[in-house]
C-alpha positions, 0 to 999 in steps of 0.5 A, a space after each residue: 500499499 505504497 501510495 501515501 494517504 496524504 496524496 488523497 484530498 478527501 473532503 467531508 461535507 460539513 455544511 448542508 441543508 434539508 432533512 438529513 436521513 438517519 444513519 444506516 447500513 444496507 442502503 443503496 445509492 445511485 446518481 442522476 446527474 448531480 443528484 445522489 438518490 438513496 433508498 433503503 437500508 437502516 438501523 433499528 428498523 428497515 428504512 422505507 423513505 427515498 432521500 435525494 442529496 443535491 451535490 451542487 447545492 449541498 441540500 437534502 430533500 424528500 421527494 413526494 413520491 407516489 404510485 406502487 411505493 415499495 416496502 423498505 428493504 436492505 441489501 437490495 439491488 438498485 440500478 439507474 437507467 437514464 432517469 428510471 431506477 430499478 429495485 430488486 430483492 433485499 430484505 424486508 424484515 429480519 429473515 424475510 427476503 424479497 424477489 419483487 422488482 419496483 421501477 421508479 421513474 425519477 422524472 415524476 417520482 412515480 414508483 410502479 411495481 413491474 412483473 417480468 416474465 418467468 425464463 423459458 428455461 428455469 425458475 425465476 430468481 428466488 427471494 434474496 439479499 446481498 446479490 449484485 445487480 448490474 446494468 449494461 445497455 437494455 439488460 440488468 444482470 443478477 448474480 448470487 446473494 443469500 437466501 433463506 432456506 426456511 419457510 419460517 423467517 424466524 428460523 433463518 437457514 441461510 443458502 449462498 447462491 451463485 445463480 446468474 440471470 439476465 433481465 431484459 428492459 423495455 425502452 423508457 419504461 417496463 420489462 420484458 422478463 427474465 432469462 438464464 444465459 448459458 455461460 461458459 467456463 467456471 462460475 464464481 463460488 456462491 457468495 453474498 455481500 460481493 460487488 459487481 461492476 461493468 467496464 468496457 475498454 475503449 480499444 477492445 469493445 467487449 464489455 465485461 462484468 468484474 466480481 470482487 470479494 463477498 461472503 460465503 461463510 468466510 470473506 473472499 478476495 478473488 476476482 472474476 470476469 464475465 465477457 458479456 458478448 461471449 458469456 464466458 467466465 474467467 479469473 484474471 490474473 492480477 498484479 500488485 497487492 490484492 485487498 484483504 478478503 472482504 464483504 459489504 464493501 463498495 466498488 465504483 468504476 471511474 475512468 478505467 479504474 475500480 475503486 474499492 473502499 471499506 468493508 468487513 475484513 479479517 482481524 488476523 494478521 497477514 490477510 489470511 482468509 479466517 475461518 467462519 468464527 474467526 475475528 473480523 473487523 470494519 476497515 477504511 482501506 482504499 484501493 483501485 484495480 486498473 481495469 486495462 492492466 489488472 493491476 491493483 494499487 493501494 491508496 489507504 492501507 488497512 493498518 493506517 489509522 487516521 486521527 486527524 479526521 482527514 479520511 473516512 473512518 472504517 465502515 461497512 454496508 455504506 454506499 458509494 456513488 461516482 458523480 463524474 470523477 468524484 466518489 461520494 461515500 455516505 453512512 454505513 456501520 463502523 463495526 461496533 454492535 449494540 445488539 443484533 439490531 442496533 449497529 453503531 452507524 457513521 453519519 458523515 458524507 465524504 467526497 474524493 476527486 479522483 482526477 484533475 478536472 478536464 478542460 472547460 469549453 472555450 470562454 464565450 463573450 456575453 457582453 463587451 464594453 469599452 473597458 470590460 467583458 462579461 464572460 461565461 463558459 460551460 460548467 464543469 461538474 464537481 469543481 471547486 472553482 475556475 482560474 481565469 487568465 488573459 493575455 493582452 496584445 496591448 502593452 502590459 507594464 512590468 511591476 517592480 518591488 512587489 513580492 510574489 510567489 507565483 507566476 503565470 503558467 508557460 505555454 508550449 505548442 501541443 498537438 492537442 487542444 483543450 476539449 469541452 467537458 460536457 456531453 450535450 443533452 439529447 434535447 434541450 428543453 423549452 424555457 419561457 421567453 420571459 424566464 430566459 436571461 443572461 446570468 449577470 454575475 456579481 463580484 460578491 457572489 462568484 469570486 472567492 474571498 481574498 482572504 481564502 488562499 488557494 494553493 493548486 496542488 494535490 491538496 488544494 482547497 477552494 472554500 465556498 459552495 459549488 455550483 454546477 449548471 447543466 451541460 451545454 455546448 460551446 460556440 464554434 468561433 468564426 470571423 466576420 468583416 464589419 459591415 458597410 453602409 448602402 454605397 458599398 463595402 468598406 472596413 470601419 473602425 468598429 470593434 472587430 468582434 462577433 458577440 455570438 449569443 446563444 442560449 437554450 430556450 423552451 416552453 417549459 422550465 423546471 428545477 434541475 436540482 429536484 429532478 422535475 421532468 428530468 426525461 425533458 433534460 431541463 436546464 436551469 435558465 439562471 445558471 446556464 447560457 448555452 451556445 446551442 439552441 433548440 430547433 423549436 423556439 430559441 433565444 440566445 445571448 453570447 460569445 464574440 470572435 475576432 474579425 479578420 484584419 484584411 479586406 480579403 474575405 468578401 463583400 457584404 451588400 444588401 440584396 440576396 443575390 450577393 454573398 460574403 464569406 468569413 474565414 471560420 478560422 480566426 487568429 483565436 483558432 489558430 492559437 487554440 492548441 497552446 496547452 500548459 506545460 506547468 501548473 500555476 499556483 494563484 490566489 483569488 482576485 477582487 474584480 471590479 469595474 473602472 469607470 475612468 479610462 486607463 492610460 495606454 502605455 507605449 512599450 511594445 509587446 510581441 503579438 505572440 508573447 505567451 505571458 498569461 496574467 491571472 484575472 482571478 479564481 471564480 466559484 461559478 462559470 462566469 465572470 465580469 472582467 475589467 482588470 487583471 493582476 500584474 506580477 512583480 517583475 522578478 517573477 517574470 523571468 521564471 519559466 516554471 513553478 512546482 505545483 505546490 508552490 506558494 500562492 501570490 497574495 493578490 492584495 499586494 499585486 497591482 491591477 491593470 484595467 482593460 483598454 478600449 479597442 484592444 484585443 484580449 485572449 482568455 483561457 479558463 481551467 477548472 479546479 477541484 481537490 486534485 488541483 488545476 486541470 488543463 486550460 481550455 482553448 483560447 478565445 479572443 475578444 476585443 473591447 469596444 471602441 466608443 461610438 459604435 452600437 453594441 450587438 443586438 440581444 435576446 434573439 428569438 426564433 419561432 418556427 412556423 409551418 413554412 417559415 421562421 420568425 427571427 426577432 431581437 432586441 435593440 443594443 443595450 448601448 446603441 451609441 446613438 440612433 440605430 439606422 438599420 439592422 442586417 440579418 444574415 444566413 450561412 448558406 451552402 456554397 462550393 467554396 464551403 466544399 473546397 474550404 469547409 472552414 469558411 463560412 458563406 453568408 447571405 443577407 436576408 434582411 435590412 431594415 429598421 424592424 427588430 424582426 424578420 421572416 426567413 422563408 422556407 426558400 431561404 432555409 432550403 439554401 442554408 448551410 448546416 454547421 456540424 462543427 459541434 451539433 448540427 445547427 443553422 447559423 445566423 448573424 445579426 448586427 446594428 448600424 448607427 451614424 458611425 456604422 455597423 457595430 459587432 454582430 450577434 450570432 445564433 446557432 439554431 439546433 437542427 434534428 439530425 434527420 431533418 437538418 439536411 445536407 451540409 
């Protein structure tokens, strides 16, 4: 067990709200997105209520369930398929076991008792407890458990099982029936209170079930593998130190690792398998099995005593749930028994980040002013904060004589770029137009306080509550020329940016934290601004990109017959593959707007200078940026720092205001208990030049039978009278076939109204952009006396079946 426990950053959840369930053992739990759903178990009686814990808000709640509510049970099977949960078997009272099957539709908190068909080649599963119940695809796999041979519950005659069943599920709701698969190889020996997980290697597409440990009169530590495609059992050879024999432990798959925690283990030294009446104890040991190499790695040994309360204590019969790459552990018994029906149970909730977070999506622009940006990026699940950095094309002064211990992260060119963390929902929800709004972050509720120091190392900690929004897509960056007046195309001095706005919208809203209508993939409108929009009704607001400086991208004219092309690979895209080579140690910022214009400094700075400056660490996935921190001159010559380096005290550092009409590059990295993850791809935005209108906002798309209605709101900062608006549609073109990265736009509207009709004939010529999810692209901009300002871009999501060709 070579790995030191100090290398793990376990966190005990000490602050939560709502009705906390009583401590227990023998319960089961699953995760639906950020929600932990716990059922059954008990102590001094079996619990029959359903408890839900929101890992984002740290809130417990009791949903109002209805339907065929099952009786309380313990040591039952509990699996999650989308937003439905299946419960099979378990102990309903001492000595009396069940073989009933219940289904919970968590989107409606509706219970239903289901009756699967019996297998054609045998009897259905007998009543049992301590079995494993695993889901893969549309089938659940039942193995083993403990049955009572006696017909009288008071006269318990245990029988260990090693039977194996397959339960076929219907899509969405209901089941087909049980079957008894014909398997090859030697079956695992009978057992109960073992674990079973399903894993499929990326390079070898055959899914496998892994069974570990359990109880059969004595405790076991054998590992069994079932190839689901060939139905062949085998005993894989393992490397490393095998964990002690155990039962009532947990096993969870995160990535390619099976994490095993706790359980009952033999008391005897050396890990010998003890006799049925041998001494045993609870353990807090923690290991993982690399499922690709079948090597065991010990993380916390059985003999390690934790007197500092930095690790979860020994326990068995607890529950463990993976939410993303974070592992949660709750309750369980600690080994001390007052009486047979009265165990001493743990009351604590712990979590462990097992990996550094992945890179967030690119930073998106919500709004730009002459000296500030309102930014947003896709939320990363289970993180404690975000480090936002910028790189300025304008000269940045050096600051001498200010002590500092951290430097911006150096960057090197890499063949890999950052990636979006989130997988998009299958369908975006409907949110009423009035409810869809951009989140306006305040300095007080997002920025981590200045007096909290954050060391971005394996033991780093960011104080404050976490907030995780529903997954959203990122906006593809594209470039666009400035518009012209009616006399012809000419480049103006307007900011060379497209504030590209995109938000999901819909007909109904729901609280994602309470799983109302989860099957509709509801999104919290206050917490998420999406870069994709649904194909029914949509509203958008977000993101900006840089305009090409040259005039080679074509011309924009008013009539539909003339086209304009825009190169979708901007300078920001060219630098999108800049990845960090070292980590950064940083603290918090105190972001604020500045009403005065900063004084521009004349010192030249190279365009490709890779110096990055900290904007700060933010609790949520949004920021208002008007300043950044200048690092002391003596730290700028240091090329790298160790991950455990001290955090600079931002209170001792000077701030630099943003300049008007200046290009800034942004990148963001997520932070969790393991430290700072990789940075996102680079986004590039430009502060506005005074006098030009801002981008139109709150775009709404309403679909009709033969057309769509496109409407928008005037810019928040028109800087004078708006003379006209122009709307553009990306269309199919031979130029796209030759250069797919270059979008071709056709003007479909020019006038004073803040709405227009897009006809079916125009839509039939639309280009469907497949850079992320299939979408039709619109752009809208406003013109005042000085010319056209930045455009708003809308990506209107399309159904794959009806989106047409590229």
